[in-house]
C-alpha positions, 0 to 999 in steps of 0.5 A, a space after each residue: 990943051 985946056 982943062 975942062 974947067 977953063 972951057 966951062 968958065 969961057 962958055 959961062 963968060 960968053 953966055 953972060 956977055 951975050 946976055 949983057 949985050 942983049 944977044 942970043 947965046 949959041 949953046 950948040 957952038 959953045 958945047 961943041 967946043 967942050 965936046 972936042 976936049 979929051 977930058 970931056 970925052 973921058 968923063 962921058 965914057 967913064 959916066 957911061 961905064 958907071 951906068 953899064 956897071 950899075 945895070 949889070 949889078 941889077 941884072 945879077 941881083 935879079 938873077 940871084 933873087 929869082 934863082 934862090 927865092 924858092 930855097 931861101 925865101 927870107 933872102 930878099 928881106 935880108 938884102 937892102 934895096 936901093 
């Protein structure tokens, strides 16, 4: 199993070689090689999980803000926004 960095280095080398020879580089073929890599799949899944967690934090923040706005009006000024 090749590491993702080795695959990336191969893709870059192929692109540079194609450019040097005046050929067109097939990006889809090169990226399909990386997409088959289990490390790449794990990275993509972890990235999606981080996005999902961030979205849930926003939902919870909005719920708490809306729930306590009337009882605690200064709460929003105390919480630092991103």
